[in-house]
Structures are given as structure tokens and as C-alpha cells.
C-alpha positions as CSV (number, residue, x, y, z in Angstrom):
1,M,8.1,23.5,6.5
2,P,6.2,21.7,3.6
3,G,7.0,24.7,1.4
4,F,10.7,24.4,2.0
5,A,10.5,20.6,1.5
6,D,8.7,21.1,-1.9
7,M,11.3,23.7,-2.9
8,F,14.2,21.4,-2.2
9,A,12.5,18.4,-3.8
10,R,12.2,20.3,-7.0
11,V,16.0,20.5,-7.2
12,G,16.3,16.8,-6.3
13,L,17.0,17.2,-2.5
14,T,14.4,14.9,-1.1
15,L,14.4,13.9,2.6
16,Q,15.5,10.3,1.7
17,I,18.5,11.6,-0.2
18,V,19.5,13.8,2.7
19,K,19.1,10.9,5.1
20,T,21.2,8.6,2.8
21,A,24.1,11.1,2.6
22,L,24.0,11.8,6.4
23,A,24.0,8.0,7.1
24,A,27.0,7.5,4.9
25,A,28.9,10.3,6.5
26,V,28.1,9.3,10.1
27,S,29.0,5.6,9.3
28,W,32.4,6.6,7.9
29,M,33.1,8.8,10.9
30,L,32.0,6.1,13.4
31,A,33.9,3.3,11.7
32,T,37.1,5.4,11.4
33,A,37.0,6.3,15.1
34,V,36.1,2.8,16.4
35,L,38.2,0.6,14.0
36,D,41.0,3.0,13.4
37,S,40.8,2.2,9.7
38,G,41.8,4.7,7.1
39,F,39.3,3.5,4.5
40,P,36.2,1.9,6.1
41,Y,34.3,1.9,2.8
42,F,32.0,-1.0,3.8
43,A,30.3,1.2,6.5
44,P,29.0,4.0,4.2
45,L,28.3,1.5,1.4
46,A,26.0,-0.4,3.8
47,A,24.4,2.8,5.0
48,I,23.7,4.0,1.4
49,L,22.0,0.7,0.5
50,T,20.1,0.4,3.7
51,V,18.2,3.7,3.8
52,Q,14.8,3.0,2.3
53,V,11.4,4.7,2.3
54,T,10.2,3.1,5.5
55,V,12.0,2.0,8.7
56,A,10.7,-1.6,8.1
57,D,12.3,-1.6,4.6
58,S,15.5,-0.3,6.1
59,V,15.6,-3.1,8.7
60,E,14.9,-5.7,5.9
61,K,17.7,-4.3,3.8
62,A,20.1,-4.2,6.7
63,T,19.4,-7.8,7.6
64,Q,19.9,-8.9,4.0
65,R,23.2,-7.1,3.8
66,I,24.6,-8.4,7.1
67,I,23.6,-12.0,6.2
68,G,25.1,-11.6,2.8
69,I,28.5,-10.2,3.9
70,V,28.8,-12.8,6.7
71,G,28.1,-15.6,4.1
72,G,30.6,-14.0,1.6
73,V,33.3,-13.7,4.2
74,A,32.9,-17.3,5.3
75,V,33.1,-18.6,1.7
76,S,36.2,-16.4,0.9
77,L,38.1,-17.4,4.1
78,L,37.4,-21.1,3.3
79,I,38.5,-21.0,-0.3
80,G,41.2,-18.3,0.2
81,H,42.9,-20.6,2.7
82,W,43.7,-23.0,-0.1
83,L,43.9,-20.8,-3.2
84,S,45.5,-17.5,-4.0
85,I,43.7,-14.7,-5.9
86,S,43.3,-15.8,-9.6
87,S,40.7,-16.0,-12.3
88,F,39.9,-19.6,-11.1
89,S,39.6,-18.7,-7.4
90,I,37.3,-15.7,-8.2
91,F,35.2,-18.0,-10.3
92,L,35.1,-20.6,-7.6
93,V,34.3,-18.3,-4.7
94,I,31.5,-16.5,-6.4
95,L,30.1,-19.8,-7.8
96,V,30.1,-21.6,-4.4
97,G,28.8,-18.5,-2.5
98,M,25.9,-17.8,-4.8
99,A,25.1,-21.5,-5.2
100,I,24.9,-22.1,-1.4
101,S,22.8,-19.0,-0.9
102,K,20.4,-20.0,-3.7
103,A,20.2,-23.6,-2.3
104,L,19.2,-22.1,1.1
105,R,16.4,-20.1,-0.7
106,M,17.8,-16.8,0.4
107,N,16.6,-13.5,-0.9
108,P,18.1,-12.4,-4.3
109,Q,19.6,-9.4,-2.6
110,I,21.4,-11.7,-0.1
111,V,22.7,-13.9,-3.0
112,S,24.1,-10.8,-4.8
113,Q,25.7,-9.5,-1.5
114,V,27.4,-12.9,-0.9
115,A,29.0,-12.7,-4.3
116,V,30.2,-9.1,-3.9
117,S,31.6,-9.5,-0.4
118,S,33.2,-12.9,-1.1
119,F,35.1,-11.4,-4.1
120,L,36.3,-8.3,-2.1
121,V,37.5,-10.3,0.8
122,L,39.2,-12.8,-1.4
123,A,40.9,-9.9,-3.3
124,F,42.0,-7.8,-0.4
125,G,41.4,-9.6,2.8
126,M,43.8,-12.6,2.6
127,K,46.9,-10.4,2.8
128,E,45.8,-8.4,5.8
129,E,45.0,-10.0,9.2
130,G,41.6,-9.0,10.6
131,Y,40.4,-7.6,7.3
132,A,37.4,-9.9,7.0
133,L,36.2,-9.2,10.6
134,E,36.6,-5.5,10.2
135,R,34.5,-5.6,7.0
136,V,31.7,-7.4,8.9
137,V,31.8,-4.8,11.7
138,E,31.8,-1.9,9.2
139,T,28.7,-3.3,7.5
140,L,27.0,-3.8,10.8
141,M,27.8,-0.2,11.8
142,G,26.6,1.3,8.5
143,S,23.4,-0.7,8.6
144,V,22.6,0.2,12.2
145,V,23.3,3.9,11.6
146,A,21.1,3.9,8.5
147,V,18.2,2.3,10.4
148,L,18.5,4.8,13.3
149,I,18.7,7.9,11.1
150,N,15.7,6.7,9.1
151,A,13.7,6.2,12.3
152,L,14.9,9.3,14.2
153,I,14.8,12.0,11.5
154,V,11.3,12.8,10.3
155,P,10.1,9.1,10.0
156,Q,7.7,8.6,7.2
157,N,4.0,8.7,8.1
158,A,1.9,7.4,5.2
159,I,-1.4,7.6,7.1
160,P,-2.4,10.9,5.4
161,E,-2.2,9.0,2.1
162,V,-4.6,6.4,3.4
163,E,-7.0,9.2,4.5
164,K,-6.8,10.8,1.1
165,S,-7.5,7.5,-0.6
166,I,-10.5,6.8,1.6
167,L,-12.0,10.2,0.7
168,T,-11.2,9.7,-3.0
169,M,-12.9,6.2,-2.9
170,G,-15.9,7.6,-1.1
171,E,-16.3,10.3,-3.7
172,K,-15.8,7.8,-6.6
173,A,-18.4,5.4,-5.1
174,T,-20.9,8.2,-4.6
175,A,-20.3,9.5,-8.2
176,T,-20.6,5.9,-9.6
177,L,-23.9,5.1,-7.8
178,S,-25.3,8.5,-8.7
179,F,-24.5,7.9,-12.3
180,L,-26.2,4.5,-12.2
181,S,-29.3,6.1,-10.7
182,Q,-29.6,8.1,-13.9
183,Q,-29.4,5.0,-16.1
184,L,-32.7,3.6,-14.8
185,H,-34.3,3.9,-18.2
186,Q,-33.8,2.4,-21.6
187,T,-30.3,3.2,-23.0
188,E,-28.3,2.1,-26.0
189,K,-25.4,0.8,-23.8
190,G,-27.0,-2.4,-22.7
191,Q,-24.6,-4.5,-20.7
192,L,-21.9,-1.8,-21.0
193,V,-23.9,0.7,-18.9
194,G,-21.7,2.0,-16.0
195,R,-18.8,-0.4,-16.8
196,Q,-16.3,2.4,-17.2
197,E,-17.4,4.1,-13.9
198,T,-17.2,0.9,-11.9
199,D,-13.8,0.1,-13.3
200,A,-12.6,3.5,-12.1
201,L,-14.1,2.7,-8.7
202,I,-12.2,-0.6,-8.5
203,A,-9.0,1.2,-9.4
204,A,-9.6,3.7,-6.6
205,H,-10.1,0.7,-4.2
206,E,-6.8,-0.9,-5.3
207,A,-5.0,2.5,-4.7
208,S,-6.4,2.6,-1.2
209,I,-5.1,-0.9,-0.5
210,T,-1.7,0.1,-1.7
211,A,-1.7,3.2,0.5
212,L,-2.8,1.1,3.5
213,Q,0.0,-1.4,3.0
214,L,2.6,1.4,2.8
215,A,1.2,3.0,6.0
216,E,1.4,-0.3,7.8
217,Q,5.1,-0.6,6.7
218,S,5.8,3.0,7.8
219,L,4.6,2.2,11.3
220,K,6.5,-1.0,11.6
221,Y,9.7,-0.8,13.8
222,N,8.9,2.9,14.3
223,P,8.7,3.8,18.0
224,F,7.7,7.4,17.3
225,L,4.5,6.5,15.5
226,T,3.1,3.8,17.8
227,Q,0.2,6.0,18.9
228,K,-1.0,6.0,15.3
229,R,-1.4,2.2,15.0
230,T,-4.9,2.2,16.7
231,Y,-6.0,4.9,14.3
232,L,-4.6,3.0,11.3
233,S,-6.5,-0.1,12.5
234,R,-9.7,2.0,12.3
235,L,-8.9,3.2,8.8
236,T,-8.3,-0.5,7.8
237,I,-11.9,-1.3,8.8
238,V,-13.1,1.7,6.8
239,V,-11.2,0.5,3.7
240,K,-12.8,-2.9,4.2
241,R,-16.3,-1.5,4.4
242,L,-15.7,0.5,1.2
243,E,-14.5,-2.7,-0.4
244,H,-17.9,-4.3,0.5
245,I,-19.7,-1.2,-0.8
246,T,-17.8,-1.5,-4.1
247,T,-19.0,-5.1,-4.4
248,Q,-22.6,-4.0,-3.9
249,I,-22.3,-1.2,-6.5
250,R,-20.9,-3.7,-9.0
251,G,-24.0,-5.9,-8.3
252,I,-26.3,-2.9,-8.8
253,R,-24.6,-2.1,-12.1
254,R,-25.1,-5.6,-13.3
255,G,-28.8,-5.5,-12.3
256,I,-29.4,-2.2,-14.1
257,A,-27.5,-3.5,-17.2
258,D,-29.7,-6.6,-17.3
259,L,-32.9,-4.5,-17.0
260,N,-31.7,-2.2,-19.8
261,S,-30.7,-5.0,-22.1
262,A,-34.1,-6.6,-21.7
263,R,-35.8,-3.3,-22.3
264,I,-37.7,-3.7,-19.0
265,F,-37.8,0.0,-18.3
266,Q,-39.5,0.5,-21.6
267,H,-42.1,-2.2,-21.3
268,E,-42.7,-3.2,-17.7
269,L,-41.2,-0.6,-15.4
270,Q,-41.6,2.8,-17.0
271,D,-41.9,4.7,-13.7
272,T,-38.5,4.6,-12.1
273,Q,-38.6,7.8,-10.1
274,A,-38.9,6.1,-6.7
275,L,-36.0,3.7,-7.4
276,Q,-33.8,6.6,-8.8
277,E,-34.4,8.6,-5.6
278,A,-33.5,5.6,-3.4
279,V,-30.3,5.0,-5.4
280,A,-29.3,8.7,-5.3
281,A,-30.0,9.0,-1.5
282,T,-27.9,5.9,-0.8
283,A,-25.1,7.2,-2.9
284,N,-25.0,10.4,-0.8
285,C,-24.5,8.3,2.3
286,I,-21.2,6.8,1.0
287,N,-19.4,10.2,0.7
288,L,-20.7,11.3,4.0
289,F,-19.5,8.1,5.6
290,S,-15.9,8.4,4.2
291,H,-15.7,12.0,5.6
292,A,-17.2,11.0,8.9
293,M,-14.6,8.3,9.3
294,V,-11.5,10.4,8.3
295,T,-12.5,13.6,10.1
296,P,-15.0,12.5,12.7
297,T,-17.0,15.4,14.2
298,E,-20.4,15.4,15.8
299,A,-21.9,17.5,13.0
300,E,-20.7,15.1,10.3
301,R,-22.0,12.1,12.3
302,Q,-25.4,13.6,12.6
303,E,-25.5,14.5,8.9
304,L,-24.6,10.9,8.1
305,L,-27.3,9.5,10.4
306,A,-29.9,11.9,8.8
307,A,-28.9,10.8,5.3
308,I,-29.1,7.1,6.3
309,R,-32.7,7.6,7.7
310,E,-33.7,9.3,4.4
311,A,-32.2,6.6,2.3
312,Q,-33.9,3.9,4.4
313,L,-37.3,5.7,4.0
314,L,-36.9,5.9,0.2
315,Q,-35.8,2.3,-0.1
316,N,-38.9,1.2,1.9
317,R,-41.1,3.2,-0.5
318,C,-39.6,1.3,-3.4
319,L,-40.8,-1.9,-1.9
320,D,-44.4,-0.8,-2.5
321,T,-43.7,-0.5,-6.2
322,L,-42.8,-4.2,-6.4
323,R,-46.5,-5.1,-6.0
324,N,-47.1,-3.6,-9.4
325,I,-44.5,-5.8,-11.1
326,N,-46.0,-8.9,-12.7
327,S,-42.8,-10.4,-14.3
328,N,-40.8,-12.7,-12.1
329,R,-37.6,-11.7,-13.8
330,T,-38.2,-8.0,-13.3
331,L,-39.2,-8.6,-9.7
332,R,-36.0,-10.5,-9.1
333,D,-33.7,-7.9,-10.7
334,V,-35.3,-4.9,-9.0
335,G,-35.4,-6.8,-5.7
336,S,-31.6,-7.5,-6.2
337,I,-30.9,-3.8,-6.6
338,L,-32.8,-2.9,-3.5
339,T,-31.0,-5.7,-1.5
340,D,-27.6,-4.3,-2.6
341,L,-28.8,-0.8,-1.6
342,N,-29.8,-2.0,1.8
343,R,-26.4,-3.7,2.3
344,I,-24.7,-0.4,1.5
345,L,-26.6,1.3,4.3
346,K,-25.6,-1.6,6.6
347,E,-22.0,-0.9,5.9
348,V,-22.1,2.9,6.5
349,E,-24.2,2.8,9.6
350,R,-22.5,0.1,11.7
């Protein structure tokens, strides 16, 4: 199935386009049968504009369009009762309709819809009895059909994108912290050490937030994916923990940058092997954590627990090296790094 979908997508036939065309056709057929109208163009037009990526977005668009056309019809009937179609009446009906919508702080989409529907009803509806009401019914039909088709035919499930973003973020966090473990010596970068890597990690976190928001939208108003909401809640917690881990890694980067800039590794802390091993072991836990949360198996859980125990052991060994540090500044910066490493372990083990 994914192979066929990719093949059709390459020639422009995406699922959303197919849904849109189907919704327009069904809306036209339904409006023709129910209203006995030869040209129920408001129904397919509403369907075309209502089909969106998620069901929640479709509901929002449908609501906006229905409110807009009802408002436009009301304004047109009021002004059209006194004035016939002319440049002045067109100006007036659009001016009044959009001004009232804007004053009521309606969505910009609704404001535009009020203008369009008020003009069409003024132009065609005043000569035909029942025209305005039929246009409202057609819009309602098209909107409802679009929402139902979007919900019933392969509804979007964006949870796999959240899983992918979590795995990517776990890999980025591990790679960034591993890189920082290699910078525990005098370098020429100074305060710039690890800046590029942490910026890439922050970008990965922002991408995971975007994926999470899209997934939440895809489950909203979708009765066929309700069982996935609990799972998405768990993934939300994972993304939050990875956000906290990102904050700790940024703190570690600043600590290492300060030590590098002051040439501490060259003068006061030449032996950094224990600290490097602790940072590298902690970094390994992050990637294992992301995999254990996305594809939870007993083997992965045990591997994560073993990695956490090893990292805790190496961090505790680093505490012994603090006794050999005489400078308060060095003691503070190294202690800050160890504190952030311990906080990372707290995030991946709870």
C-alpha cells in the first residue's frame, strides 16, 4: 500500500487531493438530490475549501465557512431589501459585512467568506425566492460531507512522525554530549566549543514539538484513533523529558566552554579521563532511553538500566577527583557539569 501511495504522490495524486475531489463530487450529488437544484455550486465549493490535513482543521474550516455564509446572507438580505444590484450596493454590502465581522473579532477566513457570500447572494439571490436559504443548506452539506470523508477515509495519523522525531532527538542528544566529552581539554574554540552541535539539538527539539502538535491535531475529532491518545500522552512526556535533557546538555556545554576559555584543563585539571568516561556513558543512556520509550521491549529496558548503573558508577568516581582540585572556580564548574549529568540520568530512569 505505501508503495502505491508513493507512486501516485509522484504524479500529484496525494490522498488529500483524492479526498477533496471525492468530497466535491459527493456534495454536488447530495445537494442536487435533496434540494432539486440544477447548479448547487456552494456545496462542492464548501467541500473543496473544508478538506484539510487533519479532521480538526476540517472542522475549523467548516465552522468558519458556515458562519461566514450565514453572516453574508443576513447582510445581503438586509441591504438587498432596500437596494437593487449596483456598484453602490455591492460596495455597501461588502463594506458592512466585513466591518461587522471585523468588529466582532472574527477569524480572517470568516471575514472573507462574509464578503464573498454577501456579494453572491446580492447578485443572484434577490431575484429568486429561497435562493439564500438554499445556499446556506448547500454550504452546510458540503462542509459536513468534507469532514466525514476526511474522518472516514484513511484519517491522518501523525504519531509515527512523533516517534521518528523522538528517535532523532535521542540520537542528536547522544551525539552532542559525546562530542562534548571529547572537548574536555584545551582547545582553540573557547566559548564557541559545542555551540553548533547544541544549536542542532535545539532545532531537533523544536521539530519534535511541531510533530507532537500535528499529532494532537490529527487525533482531535477523530473517533477511529481514540485508542492512540493514551500512547500519544506517553510520547508527550518523553518529549518533555528530552527537553529537560537538552537544557542540561546546554549547561554542560557552557561549563566546558568556561573551563576551556580559562585554560583550566591545561593548568589545573590535566587528567580528564574520568570525567570524559562519565560524560560518554551518560550520553549513551539518552539514545537507549529514546528507543526504549518508542519501541518498549524488555531487552531494551534492561539495556537501559544497565547503562544507567554504569553511568552512575562513573559519575560517582568523578566525585573523588574533586578532592584534588584546589581552585574554587574549577571546583564549581566541574561540580556543575556533574550535577547536570546526574539530572540527565534522573530524566532517563524515572
